mmJSON file of the N, C-alpha and C atoms, coordinates in Angstrom:
{"data_MODEL":{"atom_site":{
"group_PDB":["ATOM","ATOM","ATOM","ATOM","ATOM","ATOM","ATOM","ATOM","ATOM","ATOM","ATOM","ATOM","ATOM","ATOM","ATOM","ATOM","ATOM","ATOM","ATOM","ATOM","ATOM","ATOM","ATOM","ATOM","ATOM","ATOM","ATOM","ATOM","ATOM","ATOM","ATOM","ATOM","ATOM","ATOM","ATOM","ATOM","ATOM","ATOM","ATOM","ATOM","ATOM","ATOM","ATOM","ATOM","ATOM","ATOM","ATOM","ATOM","ATOM","ATOM","ATOM","ATOM","ATOM","ATOM","ATOM","ATOM","ATOM","ATOM","ATOM","ATOM","ATOM","ATOM","ATOM","ATOM","ATOM","ATOM","ATOM","ATOM","ATOM","ATOM","ATOM","ATOM","ATOM","ATOM","ATOM","ATOM","ATOM","ATOM","ATOM","ATOM","ATOM","ATOM","ATOM","ATOM","ATOM","ATOM","ATOM","ATOM","ATOM","ATOM","ATOM","ATOM","ATOM","ATOM","ATOM","ATOM","ATOM","ATOM","ATOM","ATOM","ATOM","ATOM","ATOM","ATOM","ATOM","ATOM","ATOM","ATOM","ATOM","ATOM","ATOM","ATOM","ATOM","ATOM","ATOM","ATOM","ATOM","ATOM","ATOM","ATOM","ATOM","ATOM","ATOM","ATOM","ATOM","ATOM","ATOM","ATOM","ATOM","ATOM","ATOM","ATOM","ATOM","ATOM","ATOM","ATOM","ATOM","ATOM","ATOM","ATOM","ATOM","ATOM","ATOM","ATOM","ATOM","ATOM","ATOM","ATOM","ATOM","ATOM","ATOM","ATOM","ATOM","ATOM","ATOM","ATOM","ATOM","ATOM","ATOM","ATOM","ATOM","ATOM","ATOM","ATOM","ATOM","ATOM","ATOM","ATOM","ATOM","ATOM","ATOM","ATOM","ATOM","ATOM","ATOM","ATOM","ATOM","ATOM","ATOM","ATOM","ATOM","ATOM","ATOM","ATOM","ATOM","ATOM","ATOM","ATOM","ATOM","ATOM","ATOM","ATOM","ATOM","ATOM","ATOM","ATOM","ATOM","ATOM","ATOM","ATOM","ATOM","ATOM","ATOM","ATOM","ATOM","ATOM","ATOM","ATOM","ATOM","ATOM"],
"id":[1,2,3,4,5,6,7,8,9,10,11,12,13,14,15,16,17,18,19,20,21,22,23,24,25,26,27,28,29,30,31,32,33,34,35,36,37,38,39,40,41,42,43,44,45,46,47,48,49,50,51,52,53,54,55,56,57,58,59,60,61,62,63,64,65,66,67,68,69,70,71,72,73,74,75,76,77,78,79,80,81,82,83,84,85,86,87,88,89,90,91,92,93,94,95,96,97,98,99,100,101,102,103,104,105,106,107,108,109,110,111,112,113,114,115,116,117,118,119,120,121,122,123,124,125,126,127,128,129,130,131,132,133,134,135,136,137,138,139,140,141,142,143,144,145,146,147,148,149,150,151,152,153,154,155,156,157,158,159,160,161,162,163,164,165,166,167,168,169,170,171,172,173,174,175,176,177,178,179,180,181,182,183,184,185,186,187,188,189,190,191,192,193,194,195,196,197,198,199,200,201,202,203,204,205,206,207,208,209,210],
"type_symbol":["N","C","C","N","C","C","N","C","C","N","C","C","N","C","C","N","C","C","N","C","C","N","C","C","N","C","C","N","C","C","N","C","C","N","C","C","N","C","C","N","C","C","N","C","C","N","C","C","N","C","C","N","C","C","N","C","C","N","C","C","N","C","C","N","C","C","N","C","C","N","C","C","N","C","C","N","C","C","N","C","C","N","C","C","N","C","C","N","C","C","N","C","C","N","C","C","N","C","C","N","C","C","N","C","C","N","C","C","N","C","C","N","C","C","N","C","C","N","C","C","N","C","C","N","C","C","N","C","C","N","C","C","N","C","C","N","C","C","N","C","C","N","C","C","N","C","C","N","C","C","N","C","C","N","C","C","N","C","C","N","C","C","N","C","C","N","C","C","N","C","C","N","C","C","N","C","C","N","C","C","N","C","C","N","C","C","N","C","C","N","C","C","N","C","C","N","C","C","N","C","C","N","C","C","N","C","C","N","C","C"],
"label_atom_id":["N","CA","C","N","CA","C","N","CA","C","N","CA","C","N","CA","C","N","CA","C","N","CA","C","N","CA","C","N","CA","C","N","CA","C","N","CA","C","N","CA","C","N","CA","C","N","CA","C","N","CA","C","N","CA","C","N","CA","C","N","CA","C","N","CA","C","N","CA","C","N","CA","C","N","CA","C","N","CA","C","N","CA","C","N","CA","C","N","CA","C","N","CA","C","N","CA","C","N","CA","C","N","CA","C","N","CA","C","N","CA","C","N","CA","C","N","CA","C","N","CA","C","N","CA","C","N","CA","C","N","CA","C","N","CA","C","N","CA","C","N","CA","C","N","CA","C","N","CA","C","N","CA","C","N","CA","C","N","CA","C","N","CA","C","N","CA","C","N","CA","C","N","CA","C","N","CA","C","N","CA","C","N","CA","C","N","CA","C","N","CA","C","N","CA","C","N","CA","C","N","CA","C","N","CA","C","N","CA","C","N","CA","C","N","CA","C","N","CA","C","N","CA","C","N","CA","C","N","CA","C","N","CA","C","N","CA","C","N","CA","C","N","CA","C"],
"label_alt_id":[null,null,null,null,null,null,null,null,null,null,null,null,null,null,null,null,null,null,null,null,null,null,null,null,null,null,null,null,null,null,null,null,null,null,null,null,null,null,null,null,null,null,null,null,null,null,null,null,null,null,null,null,null,null,null,null,null,null,null,null,null,null,null,null,null,null,null,null,null,null,null,null,null,null,null,null,null,null,null,null,null,null,null,null,null,null,null,null,null,null,null,null,null,null,null,null,null,null,null,null,null,null,null,null,null,null,null,null,null,null,null,null,null,null,null,null,null,null,null,null,null,null,null,null,null,null,null,null,null,null,null,null,null,null,null,null,null,null,null,null,null,null,null,null,null,null,null,null,null,null,null,null,null,null,null,null,null,null,null,null,null,null,null,null,null,null,null,null,null,null,null,null,null,null,null,null,null,null,null,null,null,null,null,null,null,null,null,null,null,null,null,null,null,null,null,null,null,null,null,null,null,null,null,null,null,null,null,null,null,null],
"label_comp_id":["MET","MET","MET","THR","THR","THR","ASP","ASP","ASP","LEU","LEU","LEU","ASP","ASP","ASP","SER","SER","SER","ALA","ALA","ALA","MET","MET","MET","ILE","ILE","ILE","CYS","CYS","CYS","ALA","ALA","ALA","HIS","HIS","HIS","ALA","ALA","ALA","ALA","ALA","ALA","GLY","GLY","GLY","ASP","ASP","ASP","HIS","HIS","HIS","GLY","GLY","GLY","ALA","ALA","ALA","LEU","LEU","LEU","ILE","ILE","ILE","THR","THR","THR","LEU","LEU","LEU","TYR","TYR","TYR","ALA","ALA","ALA","GLN","GLN","GLN","ALA","ALA","ALA","ALA","ALA","ALA","ASP","ASP","ASP","THR","THR","THR","ALA","ALA","ALA","ASN","ASN","ASN","ASP","ASP","ASP","LEU","LEU","LEU","ASP","ASP","ASP","ALA","ALA","ALA","ALA","ALA","ALA","CYS","CYS","CYS","PHE","PHE","PHE","TYR","TYR","TYR","LEU","LEU","LEU","THR","THR","THR","HIS","HIS","HIS","ALA","ALA","ALA","TYR","TYR","TYR","ILE","ILE","ILE","PHE","PHE","PHE","ALA","ALA","ALA","LEU","LEU","LEU","GLU","GLU","GLU","ALA","ALA","ALA","GLY","GLY","GLY","ALA","ALA","ALA","ALA","ALA","ALA","GLU","GLU","GLU","ALA","ALA","ALA","ALA","ALA","ALA","ALA","ALA","ALA","LEU","LEU","LEU","HIS","HIS","HIS","ALA","ALA","ALA","ARG","ARG","ARG","LEU","LEU","LEU","VAL","VAL","VAL","ALA","ALA","ALA","HIS","HIS","HIS","GLY","GLY","GLY","ARG","ARG","ARG","GLU","GLU","GLU","ALA","ALA","ALA"],
"label_asym_id":["A","A","A","A","A","A","A","A","A","A","A","A","A","A","A","A","A","A","A","A","A","A","A","A","A","A","A","A","A","A","A","A","A","A","A","A","A","A","A","A","A","A","A","A","A","A","A","A","A","A","A","A","A","A","A","A","A","A","A","A","A","A","A","A","A","A","A","A","A","A","A","A","A","A","A","A","A","A","A","A","A","A","A","A","A","A","A","A","A","A","A","A","A","A","A","A","A","A","A","A","A","A","A","A","A","A","A","A","A","A","A","A","A","A","A","A","A","A","A","A","A","A","A","A","A","A","A","A","A","A","A","A","A","A","A","A","A","A","A","A","A","A","A","A","A","A","A","A","A","A","A","A","A","A","A","A","A","A","A","A","A","A","A","A","A","A","A","A","A","A","A","A","A","A","A","A","A","A","A","A","A","A","A","A","A","A","A","A","A","A","A","A","A","A","A","A","A","A","A","A","A","A","A","A","A","A","A","A","A","A"],
"label_entity_id":["1","1","1","1","1","1","1","1","1","1","1","1","1","1","1","1","1","1","1","1","1","1","1","1","1","1","1","1","1","1","1","1","1","1","1","1","1","1","1","1","1","1","1","1","1","1","1","1","1","1","1","1","1","1","1","1","1","1","1","1","1","1","1","1","1","1","1","1","1","1","1","1","1","1","1","1","1","1","1","1","1","1","1","1","1","1","1","1","1","1","1","1","1","1","1","1","1","1","1","1","1","1","1","1","1","1","1","1","1","1","1","1","1","1","1","1","1","1","1","1","1","1","1","1","1","1","1","1","1","1","1","1","1","1","1","1","1","1","1","1","1","1","1","1","1","1","1","1","1","1","1","1","1","1","1","1","1","1","1","1","1","1","1","1","1","1","1","1","1","1","1","1","1","1","1","1","1","1","1","1","1","1","1","1","1","1","1","1","1","1","1","1","1","1","1","1","1","1","1","1","1","1","1","1","1","1","1","1","1","1"],
"label_seq_id":[1,1,1,2,2,2,3,3,3,4,4,4,5,5,5,6,6,6,7,7,7,8,8,8,9,9,9,10,10,10,11,11,11,12,12,12,13,13,13,14,14,14,15,15,15,16,16,16,17,17,17,18,18,18,19,19,19,20,20,20,21,21,21,22,22,22,23,23,23,24,24,24,25,25,25,26,26,26,27,27,27,28,28,28,29,29,29,30,30,30,31,31,31,32,32,32,33,33,33,34,34,34,35,35,35,36,36,36,37,37,37,38,38,38,39,39,39,40,40,40,41,41,41,42,42,42,43,43,43,44,44,44,45,45,45,46,46,46,47,47,47,48,48,48,49,49,49,50,50,50,51,51,51,52,52,52,53,53,53,54,54,54,55,55,55,56,56,56,57,57,57,58,58,58,59,59,59,60,60,60,61,61,61,62,62,62,63,63,63,64,64,64,65,65,65,66,66,66,67,67,67,68,68,68,69,69,69,70,70,70],
"pdbx_PDB_ins_code":[null,null,null,null,null,null,null,null,null,null,null,null,null,null,null,null,null,null,null,null,null,null,null,null,null,null,null,null,null,null,null,null,null,null,null,null,null,null,null,null,null,null,null,null,null,null,null,null,null,null,null,null,null,null,null,null,null,null,null,null,null,null,null,null,null,null,null,null,null,null,null,null,null,null,null,null,null,null,null,null,null,null,null,null,null,null,null,null,null,null,null,null,null,null,null,null,null,null,null,null,null,null,null,null,null,null,null,null,null,null,null,null,null,null,null,null,null,null,null,null,null,null,null,null,null,null,null,null,null,null,null,null,null,null,null,null,null,null,null,null,null,null,null,null,null,null,null,null,null,null,null,null,null,null,null,null,null,null,null,null,null,null,null,null,null,null,null,null,null,null,null,null,null,null,null,null,null,null,null,null,null,null,null,null,null,null,null,null,null,null,null,null,null,null,null,null,null,null,null,null,null,null,null,null,null,null,null,null,null,null],
"Cartn_x":[1.152,0.006,0.75,0.35,1.136,0.77,1.642,1.683,0.2,0.082,-1.33,-2.483,-2.548,-3.184,-4.011,-2.762,-3.009,-4.005,-3.188,-3.533,-5.225,-5.558,-6.704,-7.572,-7.599,-8.211,-8.313,-7.133,-7.177,-8.284,-8.138,-8.829,-10.467,-10.537,-12.126,-12.848,-11.508,-11.883,-12.172,-11.578,-12.149,-12.659,-13.369,-14.734,-14.151,-13.038,-11.959,-12.244,-13.18,-13.467,-12.374,-11.985,-10.745,-9.716,-9.244,-8.074,-8.593,-9.872,-10.046,-10.175,-10.412,-10.26,-8.981,-7.928,-6.793,-5.949,-6.311,-5.535,-5.799,-7.431,-8.012,-7.621,-7.426,-6.804,-5.459,-4.649,-3.25,-3.319,-3.727,-3.722,-4.561,-5.435,-5.252,-4.601,-3.489,-2.385,-1.557,-1.134,-0.256,-1.165,-1.724,-2.452,-1.76,-1.732,-0.545,-1.526,-2.667,-3.886,-5.045,-5.55,-6.792,-7.613,-8.032,-9.126,-9.262,-8.152,-7.603,-7.311,-7.503,-7.14,-8.412,-9.624,-10.53,-11.381,-11.169,-11.804,-12.025,-10.281,-9.747,-10.204,-10.194,-10.635,-13.036,-13.379,-14.67,-14.754,-13.958,-14.395,-13.892,-12.799,-12.74,-13.681,-14.17,-15.279,-15.985,-16.562,-17.84,-17.587,-16.638,-16.372,-16.625,-15.769,-15.849,-17.186,-17.939,-19.507,-20.511,-19.954,-20.455,-20.251,-18.829,-18.249,-18.368,-19.302,-19.392,-18.058,-16.952,-15.635,-15.472,-14.723,-13.977,-13.33,-12.613,-11.93,-12.915,-14.299,-15.442,-14.984,-14.991,-14.918,-14.105,-12.762,-11.802,-11.593,-12.182,-12.258,-13.142,-14.261,-15.057,-14.69,-13.868,-13.443,-12.238,-11.481,-10.685,-11.569,-12.577,-13.673,-13.904,-14.238,-14.916,-13.219,-13.014,-11.269,-11.023,-11.302,-11.142,-12.549,-13.27,-14.605,-15.324,-15.761,-16.259,-17.258,-17.434,-18.268,-18.726,-20.218,-20.616,-21.054],
"Cartn_y":[-1.226,0.076,1.464,2.407,3.39,4.426,5.682,6.704,7.088,7.434,8.353,7.212,5.978,4.825,4.815,4.976,5.114,6.663,7.674,9.014,8.969,8.644,8.136,7.428,6.46,5.473,6.284,6.929,7.584,8.888,9.497,10.747,10.545,9.253,8.339,8.296,7.355,7.088,8.68,9.138,10.937,11.429,11.067,12.099,13.667,13.461,14.778,14.789,15.863,16.395,16.724,17.799,19.048,17.861,16.813,16.15,15.081,14.622,13.584,14.183,15.224,16.607,15.817,16.954,16.895,15.767,14.792,13.177,12.378,13.143,12.179,13.044,14.301,15.28,14.802,14.324,13.878,12.873,12.132,10.417,10.323,11.819,11.74,12.067,13.198,13.938,12.372,11.805,10.406,8.978,9.556,7.918,7.326,6.22,5.621,6.338,6.259,6.272,7.497,7.884,8.587,8.489,7.136,6.322,6.465,6.004,6.278,7.391,7.968,9.802,10.169,9.837,10.537,9.739,8.321,7.864,8.993,9.147,10.23,11.179,12.361,13.056,13.103,12.251,12.489,11.987,11.55,10.948,12.487,13.511,14.433,15.303,15.281,16.596,15.949,15.132,14.351,14.928,14.431,15.127,16.762,17.55,19.016,19.333,18.803,19.348,19.205,17.854,17.592,18.701,18.814,20.323,21.406,21.786,23.314,23.67,22.996,23.102,24.535,25.321,25.838,25.387,24.201,23.641,22.638,22.876,21.898,22.526,23.669,24.513,24.317,23.717,23.516,21.941,21.16,19.642,19.252,19.759,19.656,20.46,21.573,21.66,20.226,19.672,18.822,17.856,17.269,16.191,16.541,17.643,18.653,18.089,18.431,18.716,17.359,16.224,15.228,14.052,14.989,14.48,13.528,13.591,13.06,13.61,14.662,15.759,16.668,16.645,17.768,19.286],
"Cartn_z":[-0.447,-0.14,0.009,-0.921,-1.094,-0.211,0.086,1.393,0.717,-0.014,-0.833,-0.527,-0.729,-0.564,1.29,2.324,3.346,3.744,3.478,3.436,3.319,2.336,1.688,2.524,3.339,4.308,5.178,5.793,7.113,6.701,5.919,5.546,5.204,4.692,4.731,5.983,6.862,8.372,9.468,8.885,9.693,9.028,8.262,7.192,6.788,6.947,6.446,4.883,4.454,2.915,2.179,3.364,2.597,1.902,2.98,2.49,1.417,1.513,0.327,-0.789,-1.183,-2.281,-2.692,-1.746,-2.298,-2.793,-1.939,-2.235,-3.221,-3.768,-5.009,-6.293,-5.972,-6.879,-7.657,-5.794,-5.949,-6.881,-6.83,-7.366,-8.535,-9.09,-10.478,-11.148,-10.879,-11.485,-11.443,-10.762,-10.315,-11.687,-11.539,-12.128,-13.159,-13.931,-14.929,-16.257,-16.534,-17.846,-17.243,-18.473,-18.258,-17.595,-17.907,-17.073,-15.733,-15.616,-13.67,-13.803,-13.76,-13.885,-13.707,-14.612,-14.487,-13.392,-12.801,-12.028,-10.633,-10.197,-8.895,-9.064,-9.864,-10.483,-10.029,-10.4,-10.353,-9.077,-8.173,-6.821,-6.174,-6.464,-5.831,-5.894,-7.118,-7.418,-6.594,-6.557,-6.001,-4.121,-3.864,-2.234,-2.411,-3.297,-3.366,-3.777,-4.587,-4.128,-3.075,-2.577,-0.798,0.155,0.191,1.124,0.307,-0.491,-1.094,-1.552,-1.803,-1.935,-3.343,-3.025,-4.465,-5.046,-4.739,-6.277,-6.8,-7.038,-7.739,-8.84,-9.206,-10.24,-11.539,-10.524,-11.107,-11.551,-10.614,-11.229,-12.018,-11.875,-13.01,-14.316,-14.655,-15.801,-16.188,-15.192,-15.963,-16.245,-16.05,-16.207,-17.942,-17.505,-19.304,-20.193,-19.862,-20.672,-21.179,-20.462,-21.029,-21.396,-21.313,-21.896,-21.323,-20.008,-19.125,-18.703,-18.386,-18.396,-19.079,-18.688,-20.049,-19.15],
"occupancy":[1.0,1.0,1.0,1.0,1.0,1.0,1.0,1.0,1.0,1.0,1.0,1.0,1.0,1.0,1.0,1.0,1.0,1.0,1.0,1.0,1.0,1.0,1.0,1.0,1.0,1.0,1.0,1.0,1.0,1.0,1.0,1.0,1.0,1.0,1.0,1.0,1.0,1.0,1.0,1.0,1.0,1.0,1.0,1.0,1.0,1.0,1.0,1.0,1.0,1.0,1.0,1.0,1.0,1.0,1.0,1.0,1.0,1.0,1.0,1.0,1.0,1.0,1.0,1.0,1.0,1.0,1.0,1.0,1.0,1.0,1.0,1.0,1.0,1.0,1.0,1.0,1.0,1.0,1.0,1.0,1.0,1.0,1.0,1.0,1.0,1.0,1.0,1.0,1.0,1.0,1.0,1.0,1.0,1.0,1.0,1.0,1.0,1.0,1.0,1.0,1.0,1.0,1.0,1.0,1.0,1.0,1.0,1.0,1.0,1.0,1.0,1.0,1.0,1.0,1.0,1.0,1.0,1.0,1.0,1.0,1.0,1.0,1.0,1.0,1.0,1.0,1.0,1.0,1.0,1.0,1.0,1.0,1.0,1.0,1.0,1.0,1.0,1.0,1.0,1.0,1.0,1.0,1.0,1.0,1.0,1.0,1.0,1.0,1.0,1.0,1.0,1.0,1.0,1.0,1.0,1.0,1.0,1.0,1.0,1.0,1.0,1.0,1.0,1.0,1.0,1.0,1.0,1.0,1.0,1.0,1.0,1.0,1.0,1.0,1.0,1.0,1.0,1.0,1.0,1.0,1.0,1.0,1.0,1.0,1.0,1.0,1.0,1.0,1.0,1.0,1.0,1.0,1.0,1.0,1.0,1.0,1.0,1.0,1.0,1.0,1.0,1.0,1.0,1.0,1.0,1.0,1.0,1.0,1.0,1.0],
"B_iso_or_equiv":[0.0,0.0,0.0,0.0,0.0,0.0,0.0,0.0,0.0,0.0,0.0,0.0,0.0,0.0,0.0,0.0,0.0,0.0,0.0,0.0,0.0,0.0,0.0,0.0,0.0,0.0,0.0,0.0,0.0,0.0,0.0,0.0,0.0,0.0,0.0,0.0,0.0,0.0,0.0,0.0,0.0,0.0,0.0,0.0,0.0,0.0,0.0,0.0,0.0,0.0,0.0,0.0,0.0,0.0,0.0,0.0,0.0,0.0,0.0,0.0,0.0,0.0,0.0,0.0,0.0,0.0,0.0,0.0,0.0,0.0,0.0,0.0,0.0,0.0,0.0,0.0,0.0,0.0,0.0,0.0,0.0,0.0,0.0,0.0,0.0,0.0,0.0,0.0,0.0,0.0,0.0,0.0,0.0,0.0,0.0,0.0,0.0,0.0,0.0,0.0,0.0,0.0,0.0,0.0,0.0,0.0,0.0,0.0,0.0,0.0,0.0,0.0,0.0,0.0,0.0,0.0,0.0,0.0,0.0,0.0,0.0,0.0,0.0,0.0,0.0,0.0,0.0,0.0,0.0,0.0,0.0,0.0,0.0,0.0,0.0,0.0,0.0,0.0,0.0,0.0,0.0,0.0,0.0,0.0,0.0,0.0,0.0,0.0,0.0,0.0,0.0,0.0,0.0,0.0,0.0,0.0,0.0,0.0,0.0,0.0,0.0,0.0,0.0,0.0,0.0,0.0,0.0,0.0,0.0,0.0,0.0,0.0,0.0,0.0,0.0,0.0,0.0,0.0,0.0,0.0,0.0,0.0,0.0,0.0,0.0,0.0,0.0,0.0,0.0,0.0,0.0,0.0,0.0,0.0,0.0,0.0,0.0,0.0,0.0,0.0,0.0,0.0,0.0,0.0,0.0,0.0,0.0,0.0,0.0,0.0],
"pdbx_formal_charge":[null,null,null,null,null,null,null,null,null,null,null,null,null,null,null,null,null,null,null,null,null,null,null,null,null,null,null,null,null,null,null,null,null,null,null,null,null,null,null,null,null,null,null,null,null,null,null,null,null,null,null,null,null,null,null,null,null,null,null,null,null,null,null,null,null,null,null,null,null,null,null,null,null,null,null,null,null,null,null,null,null,null,null,null,null,null,null,null,null,null,null,null,null,null,null,null,null,null,null,null,null,null,null,null,null,null,null,null,null,null,null,null,null,null,null,null,null,null,null,null,null,null,null,null,null,null,null,null,null,null,null,null,null,null,null,null,null,null,null,null,null,null,null,null,null,null,null,null,null,null,null,null,null,null,null,null,null,null,null,null,null,null,null,null,null,null,null,null,null,null,null,null,null,null,null,null,null,null,null,null,null,null,null,null,null,null,null,null,null,null,null,null,null,null,null,null,null,null,null,null,null,null,null,null,null,null,null,null,null,null],
"auth_seq_id":[1,1,1,2,2,2,3,3,3,4,4,4,5,5,5,6,6,6,7,7,7,8,8,8,9,9,9,10,10,10,11,11,11,12,12,12,13,13,13,14,14,14,15,15,15,16,16,16,17,17,17,18,18,18,19,19,19,20,20,20,21,21,21,22,22,22,23,23,23,24,24,24,25,25,25,26,26,26,27,27,27,28,28,28,29,29,29,30,30,30,31,31,31,32,32,32,33,33,33,34,34,34,35,35,35,36,36,36,37,37,37,38,38,38,39,39,39,40,40,40,41,41,41,42,42,42,43,43,43,44,44,44,45,45,45,46,46,46,47,47,47,48,48,48,49,49,49,50,50,50,51,51,51,52,52,52,53,53,53,54,54,54,55,55,55,56,56,56,57,57,57,58,58,58,59,59,59,60,60,60,61,61,61,62,62,62,63,63,63,64,64,64,65,65,65,66,66,66,67,67,67,68,68,68,69,69,69,70,70,70],
"auth_comp_id":["MET","MET","MET","THR","THR","THR","ASP","ASP","ASP","LEU","LEU","LEU","ASP","ASP","ASP","SER","SER","SER","ALA","ALA","ALA","MET","MET","MET","ILE","ILE","ILE","CYS","CYS","CYS","ALA","ALA","ALA","HIS","HIS","HIS","ALA","ALA","ALA","ALA","ALA","ALA","GLY","GLY","GLY","ASP","ASP","ASP","HIS","HIS","HIS","GLY","GLY","GLY","ALA","ALA","ALA","LEU","LEU","LEU","ILE","ILE","ILE","THR","THR","THR","LEU","LEU","LEU","TYR","TYR","TYR","ALA","ALA","ALA","GLN","GLN","GLN","ALA","ALA","ALA","ALA","ALA","ALA","ASP","ASP","ASP","THR","THR","THR","ALA","ALA","ALA","ASN","ASN","ASN","ASP","ASP","ASP","LEU","LEU","LEU","ASP","ASP","ASP","ALA","ALA","ALA","ALA","ALA","ALA","CYS","CYS","CYS","PHE","PHE","PHE","TYR","TYR","TYR","LEU","LEU","LEU","THR","THR","THR","HIS","HIS","HIS","ALA","ALA","ALA","TYR","TYR","TYR","ILE","ILE","ILE","PHE","PHE","PHE","ALA","ALA","ALA","LEU","LEU","LEU","GLU","GLU","GLU","ALA","ALA","ALA","GLY","GLY","GLY","ALA","ALA","ALA","ALA","ALA","ALA","GLU","GLU","GLU","ALA","ALA","ALA","ALA","ALA","ALA","ALA","ALA","ALA","LEU","LEU","LEU","HIS","HIS","HIS","ALA","ALA","ALA","ARG","ARG","ARG","LEU","LEU","LEU","VAL","VAL","VAL","ALA","ALA","ALA","HIS","HIS","HIS","GLY","GLY","GLY","ARG","ARG","ARG","GLU","GLU","GLU","ALA","ALA","ALA"],
"auth_asym_id":["A","A","A","A","A","A","A","A","A","A","A","A","A","A","A","A","A","A","A","A","A","A","A","A","A","A","A","A","A","A","A","A","A","A","A","A","A","A","A","A","A","A","A","A","A","A","A","A","A","A","A","A","A","A","A","A","A","A","A","A","A","A","A","A","A","A","A","A","A","A","A","A","A","A","A","A","A","A","A","A","A","A","A","A","A","A","A","A","A","A","A","A","A","A","A","A","A","A","A","A","A","A","A","A","A","A","A","A","A","A","A","A","A","A","A","A","A","A","A","A","A","A","A","A","A","A","A","A","A","A","A","A","A","A","A","A","A","A","A","A","A","A","A","A","A","A","A","A","A","A","A","A","A","A","A","A","A","A","A","A","A","A","A","A","A","A","A","A","A","A","A","A","A","A","A","A","A","A","A","A","A","A","A","A","A","A","A","A","A","A","A","A","A","A","A","A","A","A","A","A","A","A","A","A","A","A","A","A","A","A"],
"auth_atom_id":["N","CA","C","N","CA","C","N","CA","C","N","CA","C","N","CA","C","N","CA","C","N","CA","C","N","CA","C","N","CA","C","N","CA","C","N","CA","C","N","CA","C","N","CA","C","N","CA","C","N","CA","C","N","CA","C","N","CA","C","N","CA","C","N","CA","C","N","CA","C","N","CA","C","N","CA","C","N","CA","C","N","CA","C","N","CA","C","N","CA","C","N","CA","C","N","CA","C","N","CA","C","N","CA","C","N","CA","C","N","CA","C","N","CA","C","N","CA","C","N","CA","C","N","CA","C","N","CA","C","N","CA","C","N","CA","C","N","CA","C","N","CA","C","N","CA","C","N","CA","C","N","CA","C","N","CA","C","N","CA","C","N","CA","C","N","CA","C","N","CA","C","N","CA","C","N","CA","C","N","CA","C","N","CA","C","N","CA","C","N","CA","C","N","CA","C","N","CA","C","N","CA","C","N","CA","C","N","CA","C","N","CA","C","N","CA","C","N","CA","C","N","CA","C","N","CA","C","N","CA","C","N","CA","C","N","CA","C","N","CA","C","N","CA","C"],
"pdbx_PDB_model_num":[1,1,1,1,1,1,1,1,1,1,1,1,1,1,1,1,1,1,1,1,1,1,1,1,1,1,1,1,1,1,1,1,1,1,1,1,1,1,1,1,1,1,1,1,1,1,1,1,1,1,1,1,1,1,1,1,1,1,1,1,1,1,1,1,1,1,1,1,1,1,1,1,1,1,1,1,1,1,1,1,1,1,1,1,1,1,1,1,1,1,1,1,1,1,1,1,1,1,1,1,1,1,1,1,1,1,1,1,1,1,1,1,1,1,1,1,1,1,1,1,1,1,1,1,1,1,1,1,1,1,1,1,1,1,1,1,1,1,1,1,1,1,1,1,1,1,1,1,1,1,1,1,1,1,1,1,1,1,1,1,1,1,1,1,1,1,1,1,1,1,1,1,1,1,1,1,1,1,1,1,1,1,1,1,1,1,1,1,1,1,1,1,1,1,1,1,1,1,1,1,1,1,1,1,1,1,1,1,1,1]
}}}
């Protein structure tokens, strides 16, 4: 298990949406392929929407750029 995976598990356990947004976006940035990156971006976006976080707009734009969201 990587440090990123461990951090995600801890953030989930703590219900820390801010950390989850950051960690899933980071996972997207380091993913090996576009499908994996968009999987992580989608999760980051959902957590951002739930939290009412400002990052939601940028995450949405990234998904749109990859043709994953209209």
